[in-house]
ZADO-1210 file (C-alpha; in nm, 4 decimals, padded with zeros to 6 digits):
<atoms>
<atom x="00.0033" y="-00.0048" z="00.0018" code="MET" pos="1"/>
<atom x="00.2811" y="00.2418" z="00.0891" code="LYS" pos="2"/>
<atom x="00.4698" y="00.1352" z="-00.2231" code="PHE" pos="3"/>
<atom x="00.1643" y="00.2280" z="-00.4463" code="HIS" pos="4"/>
<atom x="00.1145" y="00.5552" z="-00.2544" code="ARG" pos="5"/>
<atom x="00.4787" y="00.6450" z="-00.3223" code="GLY" pos="6"/>
<atom x="00.4343" y="00.5728" z="-00.6879" code="LEU" pos="7"/>
<atom x="00.1241" y="00.7925" z="-00.6998" code="THR" pos="8"/>
<atom x="00.3076" y="01.0843" z="-00.5290" code="LEU" pos="9"/>
<atom x="00.5992" y="01.0394" z="-00.7664" code="ALA" pos="10"/>
<atom x="00.3654" y="01.0433" z="-01.0637" code="TRP" pos="11"/>
<atom x="00.1843" y="01.3548" z="-00.9571" code="TRP" pos="12"/>
<atom x="00.5204" y="01.5315" z="-00.8872" code="SER" pos="13"/>
<atom x="00.6285" y="01.4351" z="-01.2339" code="PHE" pos="14"/>
<atom x="00.3078" y="01.5735" z="-01.3908" code="LEU" pos="15"/>
<atom x="00.3410" y="01.9007" z="-01.1933" code="PHE" pos="16"/>
<atom x="00.6993" y="01.9513" z="-01.2885" code="ALA" pos="17"/>
<atom x="00.6178" y="01.8747" z="-01.6525" code="GLY" pos="18"/>
<atom x="00.3257" y="02.1174" z="-01.6517" code="SER" pos="19"/>
<atom x="00.5298" y="02.3938" z="-01.4957" code="MET" pos="20"/>
<atom x="00.8062" y="02.3480" z="-01.7598" code="TYR" pos="21"/>
<atom x="00.5419" y="02.3585" z="-02.0375" code="LEU" pos="22"/>
<atom x="00.3883" y="02.6740" z="-01.8882" code="MET" pos="23"/>
<atom x="00.7216" y="02.8487" z="-01.8573" code="LEU" pos="24"/>
<atom x="00.8319" y="02.7323" z="-02.2044" code="PHE" pos="25"/>
<atom x="00.5078" y="02.8572" z="-02.3552" code="THR" pos="26"/>
<atom x="00.5219" y="03.1883" z="-02.1707" code="ALA" pos="27"/>
<atom x="00.8748" y="03.2472" z="-02.2959" code="GLU" pos="28"/>
<atom x="00.7973" y="03.1636" z="-02.6538" code="HIS" pos="29"/>
<atom x="00.4395" y="03.2659" z="-02.7092" code="LYS" pos="30"/>
<atom x="00.3497" y="03.5587" z="-02.9460" code="THR" pos="31"/>
<atom x="00.1973" y="03.8621" z="-02.7785" code="ILE" pos="32"/>
<atom x="-00.0193" y="04.1025" z="-02.9760" code="VAL" pos="33"/>
<atom x="00.0581" y="04.4732" z="-02.9074" code="ILE" pos="34"/>
<atom x="-00.2322" y="04.7133" z="-02.9130" code="ALA" pos="35"/>
<atom x="-00.2243" y="05.0102" z="-03.1432" code="ASP" pos="36"/>
<atom x="-00.3154" y="05.3436" z="-02.9725" code="GLY" pos="37"/>
<atom x="-00.3462" y="05.5301" z="-03.2883" code="SER" pos="38"/>
<atom x="-00.6736" y="05.7209" z="-03.2324" code="TYR" pos="39"/>
<atom x="-00.5101" y="05.9891" z="-03.0220" code="GLU" pos="40"/>
<atom x="-00.2497" y="06.1287" z="-03.2547" code="GLN" pos="41"/>
<atom x="00.0723" y="06.2349" z="-03.0738" code="GLY" pos="42"/>
<atom x="-00.0021" y="06.0485" z="-02.7573" code="SER" pos="43"/>
<atom x="00.3150" y="05.8390" z="-02.7767" code="VAL" pos="44"/>
<atom x="00.5562" y="06.1095" z="-02.9010" code="LYS" pos="45"/>
<atom x="00.6818" y="06.3791" z="-02.6567" code="ASP" pos="46"/>
<atom x="00.6577" y="06.7466" z="-02.7660" code="SER" pos="47"/>
<atom x="01.0157" y="06.7352" z="-02.8961" code="ALA" pos="48"/>
<atom x="01.0889" y="06.8576" z="-03.2490" code="GLY" pos="49"/>
<atom x="01.1081" y="06.6443" z="-03.5604" code="SER" pos="50"/>
<atom x="01.4881" y="06.6307" z="-03.5590" code="GLU" pos="51"/>
<atom x="01.6319" y="06.2922" z="-03.4623" code="TRP" pos="52"/>
<atom x="01.9308" y="06.2247" z="-03.2520" code="GLU" pos="53"/>
<atom x="02.0235" y="05.9019" z="-03.4159" code="HIS" pos="54"/>
<atom x="01.9583" y="05.7254" z="-03.7419" code="ARG" pos="55"/>
<atom x="01.8062" y="05.3796" z="-03.7205" code="LEU" pos="56"/>
<atom x="01.9823" y="05.1305" z="-03.9434" code="GLU" pos="57"/>
<atom x="01.7636" y="04.9287" z="-04.1841" code="LEU" pos="58"/>
<atom x="01.8593" y="04.6010" z="-04.3343" code="GLU" pos="59"/>
<atom x="01.6395" y="04.4769" z="-04.6287" code="ASN" pos="60"/>
<atom x="01.6460" y="04.0970" z="-04.5878" code="THR" pos="61"/>
<atom x="01.2935" y="04.0408" z="-04.7234" code="GLU" pos="62"/>
<atom x="01.2464" y="03.7219" z="-04.5271" code="ALA" pos="63"/>
<atom x="00.8657" y="03.7769" z="-04.5238" code="GLU" pos="64"/>
<atom x="00.6937" y="04.0206" z="-04.7525" code="THR" pos="65"/>
<atom x="00.5436" y="04.3200" z="-04.5762" code="GLY" pos="66"/>
<atom x="00.6972" y="04.2423" z="-04.2413" code="VAL" pos="67"/>
<atom x="00.9950" y="04.3921" z="-04.0605" code="PHE" pos="68"/>
<atom x="01.1331" y="04.3022" z="-03.7268" code="VAL" pos="69"/>
<atom x="01.2638" y="04.5370" z="-03.4506" code="ILE" pos="70"/>
<atom x="01.5051" y="04.3923" z="-03.1987" code="PRO" pos="71"/>
<atom x="01.4332" y="04.4441" z="-02.8337" code="LEU" pos="72"/>
<atom x="01.6427" y="04.4525" z="-02.5220" code="GLY" pos="73"/>
<atom x="01.6355" y="04.1335" z="-02.3221" code="LYS" pos="74"/>
<atom x="01.4336" y="04.2884" z="-02.0342" code="ASN" pos="75"/>
<atom x="01.1610" y="04.4342" z="-02.2558" code="THR" pos="76"/>
<atom x="00.8077" y="04.3217" z="-02.1739" code="LYS" pos="77"/>
<atom x="00.4855" y="04.3697" z="-02.3736" code="ALA" pos="78"/>
<atom x="00.3586" y="04.6250" z="-02.1268" code="GLU" pos="79"/>
<atom x="00.6681" y="04.8373" z="-02.1889" code="ASP" pos="80"/>
<atom x="00.5796" y="04.8860" z="-02.5582" code="ILE" pos="81"/>
<atom x="00.3385" y="05.1601" z="-02.6875" code="ALA" pos="82"/>
<atom x="00.2578" y="05.1783" z="-03.0587" code="VAL" pos="83"/>
<atom x="00.0969" y="05.4642" z="-03.2459" code="GLU" pos="84"/>
<atom x="-00.0067" y="05.4830" z="-03.6119" code="ASN" pos="85"/>
<atom x="00.0699" y="05.8452" z="-03.6999" code="GLY" pos="86"/>
<atom x="-00.1588" y="05.8205" z="-04.0041" code="TYR" pos="87"/>
<atom x="-00.1828" y="06.1967" z="-04.0568" code="LEU" pos="88"/>
<atom x="00.1915" y="06.2293" z="-04.1280" code="ASP" pos="89"/>
<atom x="00.2452" y="05.8726" z="-04.2605" code="LYS" pos="90"/>
<atom x="00.4532" y="05.7630" z="-03.9599" code="SER" pos="91"/>
<atom x="00.4728" y="05.4863" z="-03.7110" code="LEU" pos="92"/>
<atom x="00.5850" y="05.5681" z="-03.3507" code="HIS" pos="93"/>
<atom x="00.7070" y="05.2980" z="-03.1088" code="ILE" pos="94"/>
<atom x="00.7879" y="05.4021" z="-02.7467" code="LEU" pos="95"/>
<atom x="01.0017" y="05.1519" z="-02.5496" code="LEU" pos="96"/>
<atom x="00.9719" y="05.2337" z="-02.1822" code="LYS" pos="97"/>
<atom x="01.2729" y="05.0186" z="-02.1064" code="THR" pos="98"/>
<atom x="01.5750" y="04.9912" z="-02.3240" code="SER" pos="99"/>
<atom x="01.9489" y="04.9360" z="-02.2807" code="GLU" pos="100"/>
<atom x="02.1515" y="05.2459" z="-02.3376" code="GLU" pos="101"/>
<atom x="02.2778" y="05.2800" z="-02.6912" code="GLY" pos="102"/>
<atom x="02.1021" y="04.9594" z="-02.7875" code="PHE" pos="103"/>
<atom x="01.9702" y="05.0844" z="-03.1245" code="TYR" pos="104"/>
<atom x="02.3125" y="05.2228" z="-03.2193" code="GLY" pos="105"/>
<atom x="02.4220" y="04.8638" z="-03.2409" code="GLU" pos="106"/>
<atom x="02.1121" y="04.6795" z="-03.3660" code="HIS" pos="107"/>
<atom x="01.9364" y="04.7184" z="-03.6991" code="ALA" pos="108"/>
<atom x="01.5823" y="04.6725" z="-03.8093" code="VAL" pos="109"/>
<atom x="01.5575" y="04.3800" z="-04.0458" code="GLN" pos="110"/>
<atom x="01.3087" y="04.2347" z="-04.2950" code="GLY" pos="111"/>
<atom x="01.1017" y="04.3905" z="-04.5709" code="ASP" pos="112"/>
<atom x="01.1758" y="04.7588" z="-04.5137" code="VAL" pos="113"/>
<atom x="01.0734" y="04.8790" z="-04.8623" code="ALA" pos="114"/>
<atom x="00.7839" y="05.0835" z="-04.7229" code="ALA" pos="115"/>
<atom x="01.0115" y="05.2757" z="-04.4793" code="ILE" pos="116"/>
<atom x="01.1450" y="05.6046" z="-04.6148" code="ARG" pos="117"/>
<atom x="01.3588" y="05.6760" z="-04.3089" code="SER" pos="118"/>
<atom x="01.3854" y="05.5804" z="-03.9379" code="ALA" pos="119"/>
<atom x="01.5412" y="05.7259" z="-03.6315" code="GLY" pos="120"/>
<atom x="01.5508" y="05.6878" z="-03.2542" code="TRP" pos="121"/>
<atom x="01.6137" y="05.9187" z="-02.9565" code="GLU" pos="122"/>
<atom x="01.6078" y="05.9076" z="-02.5840" code="GLU" pos="123"/>
<atom x="01.3044" y="06.0750" z="-02.4263" code="GLN" pos="124"/>
<atom x="01.1897" y="06.1206" z="-02.0714" code="ARG" pos="125"/>
<atom x="00.9664" y="05.8124" z="-02.0958" code="ARG" pos="126"/>
<atom x="01.2062" y="05.5798" z="-02.2707" code="GLY" pos="127"/>
<atom x="01.3384" y="05.5305" z="-02.6236" code="VAL" pos="128"/>
<atom x="01.1267" y="05.6511" z="-02.9082" code="LEU" pos="129"/>
<atom x="01.1492" y="05.4892" z="-03.2526" code="LEU" pos="130"/>
<atom x="00.9936" y="05.6682" z="-03.5478" code="LYS" pos="131"/>
<atom x="00.9430" y="05.5362" z="-03.9006" code="PHE" pos="132"/>
<atom x="00.8577" y="05.7643" z="-04.1871" code="GLU" pos="133"/>
<atom x="00.6471" y="05.5524" z="-04.4256" code="MET" pos="134"/>
<atom x="00.5756" y="05.5997" z="-04.7991" code="ASP" pos="135"/>
<atom x="00.1947" y="05.5752" z="-04.7529" code="ALA" pos="136"/>
<atom x="-00.0850" y="05.5456" z="-04.4967" code="VAL" pos="137"/>
<atom x="-00.0793" y="05.1948" z="-04.3536" code="TYR" pos="138"/>
<atom x="-00.2297" y="04.9791" z="-04.0880" code="GLU" pos="139"/>
<atom x="-00.0084" y="04.7702" z="-03.8697" code="TYR" pos="140"/>
<atom x="-00.0338" y="04.4233" z="-03.7057" code="ARG" pos="141"/>
<atom x="00.2144" y="04.4290" z="-03.4126" code="THR" pos="142"/>
<atom x="00.3226" y="04.1387" z="-03.2122" code="SER" pos="143"/>
<atom x="00.6098" y="04.0499" z="-02.9720" code="MET" pos="144"/>
<atom x="00.7821" y="03.7162" z="-02.9972" code="ASP" pos="145"/>
<atom x="01.0732" y="03.6656" z="-02.7519" code="GLN" pos="146"/>
<atom x="01.3065" y="03.9611" z="-02.8001" code="ASN" pos="147"/>
<atom x="01.1622" y="04.0648" z="-03.1371" code="MET" pos="148"/>
<atom x="00.8855" y="04.3085" z="-03.2245" code="LEU" pos="149"/>
<atom x="00.7129" y="04.1973" z="-03.5472" code="ARG" pos="150"/>
<atom x="00.5485" y="04.4696" z="-03.7555" code="ILE" pos="151"/>
<atom x="00.3214" y="04.3618" z="-04.0405" code="GLU" pos="152"/>
<atom x="00.2546" y="04.6493" z="-04.2861" code="VAL" pos="153"/>
<atom x="-00.0995" y="04.6277" z="-04.4340" code="CYS" pos="154"/>
<atom x="-00.3150" y="04.8232" z="-04.6799" code="ASP" pos="155"/>
<atom x="-00.6079" y="04.9670" z="-04.4766" code="PRO" pos="156"/>
<atom x="-00.8722" y="04.8288" z="-04.7074" code="HIS" pos="157"/>
<atom x="-00.7257" y="04.4848" z="-04.6846" code="ALA" pos="158"/>
<atom x="-00.8196" y="04.4799" z="-04.3095" code="LEU" pos="159"/>
<atom x="-01.1330" y="04.6985" z="-04.2979" code="TYR" pos="160"/>
<atom x="-01.4304" y="04.7066" z="-04.5431" code="PRO" pos="161"/>
<atom x="-01.5274" y="05.0579" z="-04.4201" code="LEU" pos="162"/>
<atom x="-01.2897" y="05.3453" z="-04.3665" code="LEU" pos="163"/>
<atom x="-01.4361" y="05.6519" z="-04.2104" code="VAL" pos="164"/>
<atom x="-01.2684" y="05.9987" z="-04.1550" code="VAL" pos="165"/>
<atom x="-01.4166" y="06.1930" z="-03.8804" code="VAL" pos="166"/>
<atom x="-01.3219" y="06.5650" z="-03.8707" code="ASP" pos="167"/>
<atom x="-01.3524" y="06.7510" z="-03.5404" code="SER" pos="168"/>
<atom x="-01.4307" y="07.0982" z="-03.6734" code="ALA" pos="169"/>
<atom x="-01.2836" y="07.4018" z="-03.4879" code="GLY" pos="170"/>
<atom x="-01.3792" y="07.7551" z="-03.4403" code="GLY" pos="171"/>
<atom x="-01.3898" y="07.9321" z="-03.0981" code="SER" pos="172"/>
<atom x="-01.2386" y="07.7674" z="-02.7963" code="GLU" pos="173"/>
<atom x="-01.5752" y="07.6445" z="-02.6834" code="ALA" pos="174"/>
<atom x="-01.6683" y="07.5060" z="-03.0207" code="GLN" pos="175"/>
<atom x="-01.3364" y="07.3272" z="-03.0566" code="THR" pos="176"/>
<atom x="-01.3443" y="07.1792" z="-02.7126" code="GLU" pos="177"/>
<atom x="-01.7045" y="07.0531" z="-02.7524" code="THR" pos="178"/>
<atom x="-01.6451" y="06.8896" z="-03.0899" code="ALA" pos="179"/>
<atom x="-01.3151" y="06.7277" z="-02.9815" code="ARG" pos="180"/>
<atom x="-01.4706" y="06.5914" z="-02.6616" code="SER" pos="181"/>
<atom x="-01.7447" y="06.4156" z="-02.8549" code="VAL" pos="182"/>
<atom x="-01.5240" y="06.2875" z="-03.1371" code="VAL" pos="183"/>
<atom x="-01.2661" y="06.1459" z="-02.8989" code="ARG" pos="184"/>
<atom x="-01.5326" y="05.9167" z="-02.7500" code="GLN" pos="185"/>
<atom x="-01.6134" y="05.7556" z="-03.0797" code="LEU" pos="186"/>
<atom x="-01.3518" y="05.4743" z="-03.0674" code="PRO" pos="187"/>
<atom x="-01.5016" y="05.3457" z="-02.7379" code="ALA" pos="188"/>
<atom x="-01.8491" y="05.3707" z="-02.8852" code="GLN" pos="189"/>
<atom x="-01.7692" y="05.2096" z="-03.2074" code="LEU" pos="190"/>
<atom x="-01.5614" y="04.9051" z="-03.1422" code="ASP" pos="191"/>
<atom x="-01.6313" y="04.7257" z="-03.4694" code="HIS" pos="192"/>
<atom x="-01.3812" y="04.4907" z="-03.6261" code="GLU" pos="193"/>
<atom x="-01.4862" y="04.5879" z="-03.9837" code="ASN" pos="194"/>
<atom x="-01.4825" y="04.9691" z="-03.9359" code="ILE" pos="195"/>
<atom x="-01.1689" y="05.1805" z="-03.9113" code="ARG" pos="196"/>
<atom x="-01.2112" y="05.5362" z="-03.7729" code="LEU" pos="197"/>
<atom x="-00.9503" y="05.8020" z="-03.8573" code="TYR" pos="198"/>
<atom x="-00.9871" y="06.0998" z="-03.6304" code="LEU" pos="199"/>
<atom x="-00.8765" y="06.4507" z="-03.7566" code="ILE" pos="200"/>
<atom x="-00.8795" y="06.7621" z="-03.5497" code="GLY" pos="201"/>
<atom x="-00.8537" y="06.6023" z="-03.2033" code="THR" pos="202"/>
<atom x="-00.4819" y="06.6876" z="-03.1899" code="GLU" pos="203"/>
<atom x="-00.3375" y="07.0190" z="-03.0682" code="ASP" pos="204"/>
<atom x="-00.2037" y="07.1314" z="-03.4055" code="ARG" pos="205"/>
<atom x="-00.4245" y="07.2761" z="-03.6745" code="GLU" pos="206"/>
<atom x="-00.4945" y="07.0621" z="-03.9694" code="VAL" pos="207"/>
<atom x="-00.5687" y="07.2539" z="-04.2873" code="THR" pos="208"/>
<atom x="-00.8421" y="07.1781" z="-04.5361" code="ALA" pos="209"/>
<atom x="-00.5813" y="07.0772" z="-04.7936" code="GLU" pos="210"/>
<atom x="-00.4289" y="06.8269" z="-04.5530" code="GLU" pos="211"/>
<atom x="-00.7749" y="06.6831" z="-04.4817" code="LYS" pos="212"/>
<atom x="-00.8560" y="06.6378" z="-04.8476" code="LEU" pos="213"/>
<atom x="-00.5193" y="06.4900" z="-04.9163" code="SER" pos="214"/>
<atom x="-00.5538" y="06.2391" z="-04.6343" code="PHE" pos="215"/>
<atom x="-00.8970" y="06.1326" z="-04.7490" code="VAL" pos="216"/>
<atom x="-00.7556" y="06.0680" z="-05.0928" code="GLU" pos="217"/>
<atom x="-00.4437" y="05.8998" z="-04.9677" code="GLU" pos="218"/>
<atom x="-00.6323" y="05.6446" z="-04.7498" code="VAL" pos="219"/>
<atom x="-00.9037" y="05.6008" z="-05.0083" code="ASN" pos="220"/>
<atom x="-01.1734" y="05.6661" z="-04.7425" code="ALA" pos="221"/>
<atom x="-01.5318" y="05.5534" z="-04.7797" code="ASP" pos="222"/>
<atom x="-01.6977" y="05.8136" z="-04.5679" code="LEU" pos="223"/>
<atom x="-01.6202" y="06.1670" z="-04.4450" code="PHE" pos="224"/>
<atom x="-01.8015" y="06.3261" z="-04.1497" code="LEU" pos="225"/>
<atom x="-01.7397" y="06.6625" z="-03.9939" code="THR" pos="226"/>
<atom x="-01.8641" y="06.7255" z="-03.6365" code="VAL" pos="227"/>
<atom x="-01.9062" y="07.0734" z="-03.4945" code="GLU" pos="228"/>
<atom x="-02.0826" y="07.2915" z="-03.2374" code="ALA" pos="229"/>
<atom x="-02.2546" y="07.5980" z="-03.3719" code="ALA" pos="230"/>
<atom x="-02.3104" y="07.9581" z="-03.2970" code="TYR" pos="231"/>
<atom x="-02.6391" y="08.0431" z="-03.4707" code="ARG" pos="232"/>
<atom x="-02.7725" y="08.3836" z="-03.5546" code="GLU" pos="233"/>
<atom x="-03.1005" y="08.3056" z="-03.3839" code="ASP" pos="234"/>
<atom x="-03.0151" y="08.2347" z="-03.0196" code="ALA" pos="235"/>
<atom x="-03.3609" y="08.0824" z="-02.9748" code="GLU" pos="236"/>
<atom x="-03.2928" y="07.8147" z="-03.2265" code="GLN" pos="237"/>
<atom x="-03.1723" y="07.4829" z="-03.0945" code="TYR" pos="238"/>
<atom x="-03.1389" y="07.1238" z="-03.2028" code="GLY" pos="239"/>
<atom x="-02.9415" y="06.8944" z="-03.4342" code="ILE" pos="240"/>
<atom x="-02.8679" y="06.9943" z="-03.7821" code="CYS" pos="241"/>
<atom x="-02.7240" y="06.7989" z="-04.0792" code="GLY" pos="242"/>
<atom x="-02.5323" y="06.9349" z="-04.3726" code="ARG" pos="243"/>
<atom x="-02.4464" y="06.7882" z="-04.7130" code="TYR" pos="244"/>
<atom x="-02.3046" y="06.8723" z="-05.0527" code="ASN" pos="245"/>
<atom x="-02.5986" y="06.9057" z="-05.2930" code="GLU" pos="246"/>
<atom x="-02.3885" y="06.9673" z="-05.5974" code="SER" pos="247"/>
<atom x="-02.2233" y="06.6256" z="-05.6135" code="TYR" pos="248"/>
<atom x="-02.4646" y="06.3387" z="-05.6601" code="PHE" pos="249"/>
<atom x="-02.3736" y="05.9799" z="-05.5694" code="ILE" pos="250"/>
<atom x="-02.6272" y="05.7067" z="-05.6744" code="PRO" pos="251"/>
<atom x="-02.7909" y="05.4810" z="-05.4084" code="GLN" pos="252"/>
<atom x="-02.6048" y="05.6139" z="-05.1045" code="PHE" pos="253"/>
<atom x="-02.4686" y="05.9642" z="-05.1121" code="GLY" pos="254"/>
<atom x="-02.4384" y="06.2915" z="-04.9304" code="ASN" pos="255"/>
<atom x="-02.8078" y="06.3457" z="-04.8529" code="VAL" pos="256"/>
<atom x="-02.8657" y="05.9912" z="-04.7313" code="GLU" pos="257"/>
<atom x="-02.5549" y="06.0013" z="-04.5110" code="PHE" pos="258"/>
<atom x="-02.6548" y="06.3391" z="-04.3519" code="ALA" pos="259"/>
<atom x="-03.0076" y="06.2129" z="-04.2978" code="ASP" pos="260"/>
<atom x="-02.8903" y="05.9002" z="-04.1136" code="ILE" pos="261"/>
<atom x="-02.6451" y="06.0887" z="-03.8951" code="VAL" pos="262"/>
<atom x="-02.8870" y="06.3564" z="-03.8076" code="THR" pos="263"/>
<atom x="-03.1653" y="06.1061" z="-03.7162" code="ARG" pos="264"/>
<atom x="-02.9289" y="05.8910" z="-03.5150" code="SER" pos="265"/>
<atom x="-02.7761" y="06.1735" z="-03.3113" code="VAL" pos="266"/>
<atom x="-03.1180" y="06.3297" z="-03.2496" code="THR" pos="267"/>
<atom x="-03.2694" y="06.0038" z="-03.1139" code="ILE" pos="268"/>
<atom x="-02.9591" y="05.9230" z="-02.9049" code="ALA" pos="269"/>
<atom x="-02.9385" y="06.2702" z="-02.7477" code="SER" pos="270"/>
<atom x="-03.3176" y="06.3136" z="-02.6921" code="GLY" pos="271"/>
<atom x="-03.2972" y="06.6433" z="-02.8647" code="ASN" pos="272"/>
<atom x="-03.4879" y="06.7716" z="-03.1683" code="ARG" pos="273"/>
<atom x="-03.3778" y="06.7854" z="-03.5242" code="ALA" pos="274"/>
<atom x="-03.3754" y="07.1154" z="-03.7171" code="ILE" pos="275"/>
<atom x="-03.3381" y="06.9291" z="-04.0471" code="GLY" pos="276"/>
<atom x="-03.0904" y="06.9126" z="-04.3273" code="LEU" pos="277"/>
<atom x="-02.9208" y="07.2112" z="-04.4945" code="GLU" pos="278"/>
<atom x="-02.7004" y="07.2474" z="-04.7975" code="SER" pos="279"/>
<atom x="-02.3305" y="07.3131" z="-04.7037" code="ALA" pos="280"/>
<atom x="-02.2101" y="07.6662" z="-04.7768" code="ASN" pos="281"/>
<atom x="-01.9579" y="07.7389" z="-05.0476" code="GLY" pos="282"/>
<atom x="-01.6493" y="07.7373" z="-04.8293" code="ASP" pos="283"/>
<atom x="-01.7359" y="07.4080" z="-04.6536" code="SER" pos="284"/>
<atom x="-01.4894" y="07.1226" z="-04.6947" code="ILE" pos="285"/>
<atom x="-01.7876" y="06.9106" z="-04.7818" code="LEU" pos="286"/>
<atom x="-01.8087" y="07.0789" z="-05.1201" code="GLN" pos="287"/>
<atom x="-01.4645" y="06.9320" z="-05.2261" code="ASP" pos="288"/>
<atom x="-01.5475" y="06.5668" z="-05.1205" code="MET" pos="289"/>
<atom x="-01.6023" y="06.2995" z="-05.3879" code="ARG" pos="290"/>
<atom x="-01.7209" y="06.0394" z="-05.1478" code="ILE" pos="291"/>
<atom x="-02.0320" y="06.0289" z="-04.9290" code="PRO" pos="292"/>
<atom x="-01.9729" y="06.3159" z="-04.6911" code="ALA" pos="293"/>
<atom x="-02.1911" y="06.4908" z="-04.4289" code="ALA" pos="294"/>
<atom x="-02.1667" y="06.7296" z="-04.1494" code="GLY" pos="295"/>
<atom x="-02.3575" y="06.7374" z="-03.8210" code="VAL" pos="296"/>
<atom x="-02.4115" y="07.0319" z="-03.5871" code="GLU" pos="297"/>
<atom x="-02.4431" y="06.9034" z="-03.2346" code="LEU" pos="298"/>
<atom x="-02.6294" y="07.2194" z="-03.1141" code="GLY" pos="299"/>
<atom x="-02.5956" y="07.5878" z="-03.0571" code="SER" pos="300"/>
<atom x="-02.3609" y="07.7332" z="-02.7909" code="LEU" pos="301"/>
<atom x="-02.5387" y="08.0634" z="-02.7938" code="ASN" pos="302"/>
<atom x="-02.8653" y="07.9014" z="-02.6872" code="ASN" pos="303"/>
<atom x="-02.8501" y="07.9064" z="-02.3086" code="LYS" pos="304"/>
<atom x="-03.0273" y="07.5769" z="-02.2341" code="GLN" pos="305"/>
<atom x="-02.8467" y="07.3846" z="-02.5194" code="GLU" pos="306"/>
<atom x="-02.5115" y="07.5269" z="-02.4095" code="ARG" pos="307"/>
<atom x="-02.5713" y="07.3825" z="-02.0668" code="GLU" pos="308"/>
<atom x="-02.6404" y="07.0440" z="-02.2204" code="LEU" pos="309"/>
<atom x="-02.3330" y="07.0577" z="-02.4397" code="LEU" pos="310"/>
<atom x="-02.1095" y="07.1229" z="-02.1430" code="MET" pos="311"/>
<atom x="-02.2270" y="06.8079" z="-01.9725" code="GLN" pos="312"/>
<atom x="-02.0145" y="06.4960" z="-02.0223" code="GLU" pos="313"/>
<atom x="-02.3109" y="06.2570" z="-02.0066" code="SER" pos="314"/>
<atom x="-02.4793" y="06.4461" z="-02.2937" code="TYR" pos="315"/>
<atom x="-02.1642" y="06.4424" z="-02.5051" code="ARG" pos="316"/>
<atom x="-02.1473" y="06.0724" z="-02.4565" code="GLU" pos="317"/>
<atom x="-02.5089" y="06.0429" z="-02.5947" code="LYS" pos="318"/>
<atom x="-02.4016" y="06.2521" z="-02.8963" code="LEU" pos="319"/>
<atom x="-02.1106" y="06.0192" z="-02.9622" code="ALA" pos="320"/>
<atom x="-02.3394" y="05.7181" z="-02.9282" code="GLN" pos="321"/>
<atom x="-02.5557" y="05.8683" z="-03.1962" code="GLY" pos="322"/>
<atom x="-02.2728" y="05.9209" z="-03.4416" code="ILE" pos="323"/>
<atom x="-02.1387" y="05.5747" z="-03.3771" code="ALA" pos="324"/>
<atom x="-02.4871" y="05.4302" z="-03.4331" code="GLY" pos="325"/>
<atom x="-02.5176" y="05.6122" z="-03.7682" code="ALA" pos="326"/>
<atom x="-02.1777" y="05.4716" z="-03.8789" code="ILE" pos="327"/>
<atom x="-02.2833" y="05.1237" z="-03.7798" code="ARG" pos="328"/>
<atom x="-02.6156" y="05.1649" z="-03.9680" code="GLU" pos="329"/>
<atom x="-02.4349" y="05.2810" z="-04.2836" code="VAL" pos="330"/>
<atom x="-02.2043" y="04.9840" z="-04.2630" code="TYR" pos="331"/>
<atom x="-02.4869" y="04.7331" z="-04.2159" code="THR" pos="332"/>
<atom x="-02.7085" y="04.8697" z="-04.4947" code="ASN" pos="333"/>
<atom x="-02.4508" y="04.9554" z="-04.7604" code="TYR" pos="334"/>
<atom x="-02.1121" y="04.7931" z="-04.6880" code="TYR" pos="335"/>
<atom x="-02.1632" y="04.4630" z="-04.5153" code="GLU" pos="336"/>
</atoms>
């Protein structure tokens, strides 16, 4: 009996040791996906200038098409890595919160580096920042395998059936802050694997109309939406208003249809009223779009009651829910 009990204990000890080895081996060799924090442009990079302290060496080995590999220091963990797709300036930023001093002066980036125009690195207060200037707007699939960071460069439309550019329109300080606050909530409200949002105007720097048009063309966007808070001539007027380009007709689903869906969805979500749809004025960026494009006015800041609503975070969240719902509706009805 004691002999059998000894065998049983030995057997379970063997199983436990084997399981621990397997777990440790798997943990050491498993591939970890690194999240992309690209909605907030400039969140990874410090406010330093564009000049780089050091050039990052690139070696074109083309082991796997569309993939390049960044070596990592031996103590780097997944939580030490922050990735940002700087789509507005066709760049990729990678912040490594832990790195050996001078590591990237001795180690090169290898693989298919054809899409990289230039690369550099510099020490920053939060760690080492790597920046890649790319030849086009891309999406990236990023994963960590042992001491290597694998970057797969992808065409946006290869990953997402629907690409949506959302412009946070500026104006006065109150208008800018209101529109930005609503637009910044969209990624959390629209977590959809087939829809890619590109947010413009949420960053501190001003983005010109020419830059916006160029980006829409560069990324081959499917939809363009501008979001703004208004100051209306009639202070008694309040509610949600949609705008569209009436001079450019798109069959089946175009500017009017898009503006109508957004206005209706935002009105219902916010519990406000709809003023209706209006043709965009001559200097509106909507006049230059050749894809379904619309604008939505979230309300009037010179109407006392509506201004109080627009200052409330809970109300802004409802506005964002309405915009997200409209984009989902467009995808389901026209792109799915």
